[in-house]
MARROLO-487664 format. One record per atom (N, C-alpha, C, CB): x, y, z. Coordinates in pm, whole numbers, padded with zeros to 5 digits, always signed. Glycine has a CB too. Layout:
XYZ/...
end
This chain:
+00062-00135+00010/+00013-00041+00010/+00084+00157+00032/-00065-00101+00094/+00041+00204-00084/+00153+00321-00073/+00140+00401+00032/+00158+00413-00185/+00250+00471+00133/+00224+00480+00204/+00304+00670+00236/+00243+00344+00261/+00397+00664+00149/+00442+00837+00093/+00477+00871-00040/+00572+00893+00158/+00549+01004-00097/+00529+01009-00212/+00658+00921-00284/+00509+01153-00244/+00739+00853-00199/+00817+00770-00289/+00755+00610-00333/+00957+00758-00215/+00702+00591-00199/+00641+00488-00227/+00559+00469-00380/+00560+00480-00117/+00505+00565-00427/+00391+00593-00535/+00497+00623-00627/+00264+00719-00510/+00622+00681-00641/+00702+00674-00719/+00729+00526-00766/+00798+00741-00669/+00769+00458-00670/+00857+00330-00684/+00749+00199-00725/+00944+00297-00522/+00595+00268-00683/+00492+00183-00759/+00456+00190-00924/+00368+00216-00692/+00465+00357-00954/+00459+00343-01078/+00584+00312-01136/+00407+00445-01128/+00692+00341-01112/+00825+00254-01197/+00803+00115-01201/+00979+00267-01125/+00741+00055-01109/+00743-00116-01114/+00647-00125-01227/+00682-00212-00959/+00525-00068-01202/+00379-00075-01309/+00442-00071-01451/+00253+00079-01291/+00525+00037-01467/+00572+00111-01604/+00692-00042-01653/+00677+00319-01561/+00767-00096-01538/+00836-00218-01586/+00788-00298-01638/+00888-00278-01518/+00680-00338-01538/+00596-00466-01537/+00505-00457-01700/+00476-00464-01377/+00481-00336-01717/+00393-00342-01871/+00480-00288-01999/+00242-00230-01864/+00611-00277-01939/+00741-00288-02088/+00754-00184-02116/+00717-00360-02237/+00693-00079-02084/+00670+00085-02114/+00809+00151-02075/+00532+00163-02010/+00887+00221-02205/+00992+00239-02202/+00999+00382-02156/+01045+00199-02312/+01113+00499-02093/+01099+00591-02069/+01068+00677-02258/+01219+00616-01963/+00985+00786-02225/+00996+00856-02352/+01064+00895-02397/+00956+00922-02374/+01119+00921-02548/+01205+01017-02589/+01083+01116-02664/+01338+00951-02691/+01126+01231-02779/+01062+01328-02809/+00929+01251-02928/+01178+01445-02864/+00993+01159-02970/+00887+01098-03095/+00828+00992-03044/+00955+01045-03239/+00805+00900-02948/+00745+00840-02877/+00636+00910-02783/+00833+00780-02825/+00682+00998-02664/+00627+01120-02621/+00495+01167-02739/+00763+01236-02611/+00523+01208-02882/+00464+01278-02951/+00351+01191-02989/+00541+01333-03045/+00343+01024-02970/+00273+00964-02990/+00224+00951-02935/+00280+00909-03020/+00262+00933-02786/+00219+00910-02645/+00081+01038-02680/+00369+00950-02495/+00111+01132-02689/-00010+01244-02665/-00127+01185-02788/+00057+01444-02703/-00102+01165-02907/-00183+01145-03019/-00302+01030-02982/-00085+01101-03145/-00144+00930-02963/-00292+00789-02907/-00193+00736-02781/-00343+00597-03069/-00295+00753-02648/-00215+00726-02552/-00259+00569-02501/-00227+00845-02443/-00130+00513-02390/-00169+00376-02413/-00340+00387-02323/-00027+00249-02337/-00382+00323-02299/-00529+00371-02216/-00509+00260-02082/-00716+00334-02332/-00424+00162-02083/-00444+00091-01992/-00294+00128-01871/-00466-00063-02065/-00168+00182-01952/-00107+00290-01873/-00139+00430-01815/-00026+00310-01930/-00254+00421-01892/-00290+00547-01818/-00396+00540-01695/-00348+00640-01921/-00457+00413-01711/-00589+00367-01595/-00481+00306-01516/-00742+00240-01647/-00355+00254-01473/-00268+00208-01374/-00212+00331-01332/-00168+00106-01418/-00157+00437-01377/-00113+00600-01362/-00233+00642-01269/-00107+00705-01527/-00394+00652-01338/-00423+00714-01209/-00462+00600-01122/-00535+00826-01217/-00480+00507-01146/-00554+00398-01006/-00419+00475-00908/-00545+00142-01032/-00273+00464-00959/-00169+00514-00847/-00176+00610-00817/-00053+00513-00859/-00222+00703-00822/-00191+00879-00799/-00331+00880-00692/-00208+01016-00987/-00451+00787-00696/-00586+00775-00650/-00519+00716-00497/-00705+00662-00758/-00462+00619-00563/-00408+00544-00423/-00344+00623-00268/-00281+00456-00480/-00236+00707-00366/-00163+00804-00320/-00191+00934-00230/-00121+00835-00414/-00312+00987-00341/-00397+01052-00274/-00499+00992-00136/-00466+01092-00379/-00551+00953-00176/-00630+00833-00069/-00571+00835+00049/-00624+00674-00112/-00437+00749+00063/-00353+00759+00167/-00290+00813+00245/-00310+00734+00161/-00249+00960+00150/-00172+01036+00207/-00215+01181+00224/-00065+01022+00147/-00318+01234+00137/-00327+01351+00095/-00466+01363+00079/-00250+01378-00014/-00561+01393+00162/-00712+01383+00194/-00726+01526+00254/-00759+01250+00307/-00658+01644+00271/-00695+01723+00373/-00687+01824+00302/-00628+01725+00495/-00717+01944+00333/-00773+02084+00247/-00769+02081+00056/-00650+02230+00303/-00676+02175+00018/-00664+02160-00103/-00664+02002-00159/-00550+02233-00130/-00635+01948-00147/-00582+01819-00205/-00731+01749-00156/-00411+01748-00131/-00798+01752-00084/-00932+01703-00130/-01025+01726-00239/-00996+01724-00052/-00959+01804-00287/-01049+01871-00438/-00977+01793-00550/-01026+02074-00476/-00838+01749-00529/-00745+01702-00634/-00798+01569-00628/-00580+01719-00612/-00831+01498-00461/-00848+01347-00483/-00981+01339-00546/-00839+01255-00346/-01092+01443-00516/-01246+01421-00570/-01231+01411-00715/-01356+01548-00533/-01166+01486-00763/-01120+01482-00932/-01067+01329-00967/-00972+01607-00969/-00964+01296-00916/-00917+01174-00921/-01015+01067-00909/-00826+01163-00830/-01079+01076-00812/-01187+00964-00796/-01312+00969-00950/-01280+01005-00619/-01316+01087-01009/-01442+01121-01136/-01338+01068-01223/-01513+01310-01179/-01224+01105-01263/-01128+01026-01365/-01103+00908-01365/-01017+01060-01370/-01101+00869-01245/-01065+00697-01239/-01224+00658-01270/-00992+00619-01052/-01321+00633-01199/-01447+00635-01262/-01495+00619-01388/-01485+00719-01242/-01450+00725-01473/-01474+00740-01635/-01375+00636-01671/-01440+00902-01713/-01234+00621-01635/-01171+00524-01750/-01186+00376-01737/-01020+00545-01760/-01263+00334-01596/-01277+00242-01560/-01391+00204-01600/-01252+00237-01460/-01487+00276-01610/-01576+00190-01712/-01548+00216-01873/-01737+00227-01683/-01469+00298-01894/-01453+00312-02062/-01374+00169-02096/-01345+00471-02118/-01268+00100-01974/-01216-00012-02039/-01250-00151-01983/-01079+00004-02043/-01329-00123-01875/-01441-00244-01860/-01355-00298-01731/-01465-00375-02017/-01291-00215-01670/-01196-00250-01525/-01304-00241-01416/-01053-00123-01484/-01308-00315-01280/-01361-00245-01161/-01282-00288-01092/-01493-00257-01113/-01175-00225-01035/-01066-00246-00974/-01071-00141-00899/-00956-00265-01046/-01044-00165-00742/-01015-00100-00622/-00941-00044-00611/-01003-00143-00543/-00893+00049-00481/-00758+00145-00455/-00689+00031-00361/-00790+00325-00363/-00556+00032-00377/-00537-00031-00281/-00520-00204-00249/-00620+00022-00230/-00541-00268-00387/-00550-00457-00381/-00435-00472-00431/-00673-00558-00479/-00385-00449-00578/-00257-00466-00612/-00117-00367-00566/-00275-00469-00744/-00037-00479-00515/+00105-00414-00500/+00184-00364-00646/+00202-00534-00424/+00315-00303-00628/+00383-00273-00706/+00410-00397-00829/+00485-00226-00631/+00424-00367-00909/+00431-00453-01078/+00303-00498-01117/+00529-00606-01086/+00220-00429-01096/+00089-00482-01181/+00100-00429-01336/-00064-00418-01110/+00083-00560-01410/+00081-00526-01517/-00072-00640-01583/+00247-00541-01573/-00161-00501-01606/-00302-00558-01687/-00259-00544-01840/-00464-00453-01652/-00287-00656-01876/-00178-00699-02031/-00325-00676-02135/-00083-00935-02040/-00465-00730-02098/-00580-00637-02222/-00701-00551-02163/-00674-00757-02333/-00786-00485-02257/-00877-00402-02214/-00971-00526-02199/-00916-00271-02308/-01078-00570-02087/-01178-00648-02080/-01234-00640-01922/-01133-00787-02133/-01305-00685-01944/-01399-00734-01785/-01278-00753-01687/-01508-00917-01793/-01261-00711-01626/-01185-00759-01505/-01260-00688-01352/-01007-00703-01530/-01318-00746-01257/-01357-00761-01152/-01261-00756-01016/-01417-00862-01174/-01258-00686-00935/-01187-00772-00836/-01280-00664-00674/-00953-00757-00865/-01266-00766-00577/-01321-00750-00445/-01221-00625-00397/-01315-00901-00347/-01311-00521-00335/-01222-00436-00234/-01130-00507-00148/-01306-00358-00140/-01185-00614-00088/-01104-00674+00064/-00974-00755-00016/-01229-00818+00186/-00993-00803-00133/-00857-00856-00199/-00734-00782-00194/-00874-00875-00335/-00635-00880-00171/-00487-00815-00134/-00379-00915-00226/-00448-00827+00063/-00341-00852-00302/-00263-00925-00405/-00104-00866-00392/-00334-00898-00564/-00022-00946-00378/+00114-00886-00382/+00191-00815-00517/+00195-00995-00339/+00325-00799-00504/+00375-00730-00591/+00405-00837-00735/+00499-00660-00518/+00417-00772-00868/+00430-00821-00957/+00334-00950-01008/+00541-00834-00942/+00172-00855-01032/+00073-00947-01065/+00052-00921-01232/-00066-00921-00968/+00042-01017-01311/-00031-01042-01389/-00149-01070-01439/-00004-01074-01402/-00187-00993-01498/-00379-01017-01506/-00428-01026-01637/-00479-00881-01443/-00506-01097-01680/-00579-01080-01845/-00712-01038-01815/-00592-01233-01949/-00785-01025-01915/-00919-01009-01917/-01024-01068-01852/-00943-01021-02009/-01130-01083-01840/-01245-01159-01842/-01192-01262-01646/-01252-01277-02041/-01172-01194-01611/-01119-01232-01446/-01173-01175-01348/-00984-01200-01412/-01242-01259-01257/-01332-01219-01133/-01250-01255-01016/-01482-01298-01127/-01179-01172-00877/-01162-01216-00826/-01249-01149-00705/-01055-01240-00848/-01323-01253-00641/-01420-01229-00519/-01468-01274-00396/-01498-01227-00548/-01554-01225-00291/-01530-01314-00193/-01661-01463-00204/-01538-01212-00042/-01725-01507-00134/-01857-01580-00194/-01938-01624-00087/-01826-01710-00286/-02023-01634-00079/-02115-01671+00013/-02189-01570+00125/-02048-01767+00076/-02178-01463+00076/-02242-01351+00147/-02110-01307+00279/-02417-01416+00218/-01966-01356+00251/-01894-01364+00334/-01820-01203+00297/-01817-01507+00328/-01736-01133+00357/-01642-01048+00319/-01490-01071+00281/-01647-00974+00406/-01498-01197+00357/-01330-01206+00304/-01300-01309+00147/-01228-01299+00459/-01204-01260+00112/-01168-01246-00031/-01005-01285-00014/-01204-01079-00101/-00979-01309-00124/-00840-01424-00171/-00735-01296-00164/-00847-01523-00377/-00634-01389-00079/-00480-01278-00050/-00387-01417-00169/-00390-01263+00216/-00325-01357-00251/-00290-01359-00338/-00135-01288-00298/-00390-01312-00426/-00040-01393-00360/+00098-01344-00283/+00189-01306-00421/+00183-01489-00169/+00335-01313-00416/+00421-01251-00509/+00433-01279-00616/+00518-01248-00486/+00442-01251-00797/+00423-01301-00900/+00363-01372-00920/+00482-01325-00939/+00186-01328-00944/+00112-01441-00950/+00079-01423-01093/-00006-01454-00846/+00012-01510-01167/+00009-01495-01371/-00145-01534-01298/+00131-01649-01541/-00227-01431-01377/-00373-01482-01363/-00389-01490-01565/-00509-01332-01248/-00435-01617-01608/-00487-01610-01697/-00615-01591-01718/-00455-01677-01736/-00629-01504-01873/-00829-01496-01913/-00932-01591-01892/-00865-01490-02062/-01021-01548-01815/-01106-01574-01752/-01143-01671-01614/-01149-01591-01834/-01000-01596-01532/-01020-01705-01436/-01091-01625-01316/-00873-01784-01391/-01141-01735-01227/-01246-01690-01161/-01172-01732-00973/-01410-01784-01233/-01117-01650-00905/-01085-01666-00799/-01225-01646-00689/-00968-01579-00788/-01220-01671-00607/-01302-01688-00471/-01317-01729-00375/-01363-01709-00463/-01362-01631-00238/-01366-01714-00143/-01253-01697-00020/-01360-01836-00211/-01247-01702+00122/-01151-01698+00215/-01023-01776+00153/-01207-01758+00346/-00956-01777+00076/-00825-01835+00013/-00740-01787+00015/-00814-01861-00088/-00622-01833+00014/-00479-01774-00002/-00438-01835-00102/-00381-01787+00108/-00354-01797-00176/-00227-01819-00337/-00115-01805-00247/-00218-01668-00502/-00010-01874-00274/+00147-01873-00252/+00198-01810-00360/+00218-02011-00239/+00352-01773-00348/+00402-01704-00430/+00430-01786-00565/+00508-01646-00369/+00478-01683-00674/+00548-01775-00831/+00409-01846-00854/+00713-01926-00804/+00287-01823-00856/+00206-01924-00886/+00133-01849-01080/+00072-01943-00719/+00108-01976-01142/+00057-01922-01263/-00097-02016-01246/+00172-01955-01418/-00212-01938-01261/-00385-01995-01289/-00387-01977-01392/-00519-01934-01231/-00416-02084-01394/-00463-02131-01580/-00572-02061-01671/-00532-02288-01588/-00609-02052-01785/-00760-02014-01837/-00868-02098-01764/-00779-02044-02003/-00954-01979-01746/-01089-02062-01729/-01090-02123-01604/-01110-02174-01836/-00957-02120-01498/-00966-02200-01401/-01063-02156-01325/-00858-02220-01340/-01103-02218-01234/-01239-02192-01106/-01110-02218-00964/-01426-02373-01110/-01097-02155-00884/-00992-02137-00799/-01122-02098-00683/-00855-02011-00853/-01136-02191-00575/-01207-02189-00413/-01159-02222-00301/-01306-02263-00395/-01020-02302-00356/-00920-02370-00226/-00822-02285-00201/-00842-02515-00255/-00750-02290-00112/-00614-02217-00081/-00512-02297-00191/-00559-02239+00105/-00396-02219-00249/-00248-02319-00246/-00137-02279-00187/-00190-02349-00375/-00057-02353-00103/+00000-02253-00053/+00145-02350-00062/-00069-02188+00098/+00148-02443-00187/+00283-02455-00229/+00360-02348-00324/+00284-02576-00291/+00467-02317-00329/+00504-02177-00425/+00545-02257-00555/+00654-02059-00358/+00550-02191-00703/+00589-02220-00786/+00517-02321-00843/+00689-02230-00767/+00379-02312-00872/+00257-02428-00907/+00213-02333-01016/+00119-02477-00770/+00202-02458-01105/+00045-02391-01215/-00070-02456-01133/+00028-02466-01428/-00185-02402-01154/-00334-02476-01139/-00383-02400-01218/-00419-02487-01002/-00487-02546-01247/-00594-02473-01336/-00728-02547-01322/-00549-02470-01497/-00792-02567-01373/-00909-02647-01428/-01062-02627-01336/-00856-02815-01423/-01104-02673-01309/-01286-02687-01268/-01343-02747-01186/-01366-02737-01348/-01322-02749-01057/-01226-02700-00948/-01085-02714-01031/-01234-02802-00794/-01036-02569-00959/-00915-02564-00953/-00801-02675-00913/-00912-02476-00891/-00676-02751-01006/-00594-02818-00878/-00481-02770-00934/-00595-02993-00841/-00339-02824-00841/-00210-02827-00885/-00178-02886-01029/-00140-02898-00787/-00132-02845-01127/-00129-02918-01207/+00008-02986-01211/-00171-02860-01307/+00160-02885-01203/+00334-02902-01209/+00347-02808-01179/+00425-02934-01325/+00505-02797-01152/+00577-02705-01094/+00641-02621-01191/+00665-02760-01010/+00639-02532-01200/+00702-02434-01263/+00805-02325-01211/+00611-02379-01307/+00894-02197-01348/+00946-02133-01293/+00875-01982-01346/+01082-02172-01304/+00867-01924-01286/+00734-01815-01335/+00776-01700-01357/+00617-01786-01236/+00940-01706-01365/+00997-01630-01436/+00994-01639-01584/+01098-01633-01396/+00935-01745-01649/+00909-01747-01792/+00834-01719-01843/+00911-01817-01841/+00715-01686-01701/+00577-01639-01785/+00586-01515-01751/+00424-01702-01749/+00632-01435-01620/+00635-01307-01615/+00782-01265-01634/+00573-01263-01494/+00830-01202-01742/+00924-01157-01778/+01034-01072-01666/+00870-01092-01877/+00943-01007-01647/+01008-00869-01581/+01081-00874-01461/+00906-00771-01549/+01071-01015-01404/+01082-01029-01273/+01241-01090-01278/+00955-01126-01204/
end
């Protein structure tokens, strides 16, 4: 969770690296102005909103915070994302546009790579939501729900339905209901770590 300005800068750098976005030169800056990367724009807005929510909600900053909430809501609706603040650690990489729904009680560690049509939420009226470790890859269509924990260095397969905890590191899980398939090296899937 972003606690100060340096955290905010570190989160932005980690997200930029995860998305593979290079620092802009004059030509790429011009192209970015004409045709911005909407996912990067969303993630920058998400991190700025987290920073203002956690650190700067008094005086004039309250107006900036209100503006950022409005901007964040609009870009979320445009891209089909329902991602609350203070859920993802640094190094978030949203790979495609499309429906992503995340419960506000979910906690996800650093270096999460997430695809479209993913749902992470509570189950059965409970407010408890999944807790995912560091370096988790979530393939398209995965559904993760309930009071469960997912270990570090896990790859969740396409259309997997994960409703129980997986506490062993470096595993691929898939299926409906999900089960451990095999040991993996997550650095072959999440390249930037």
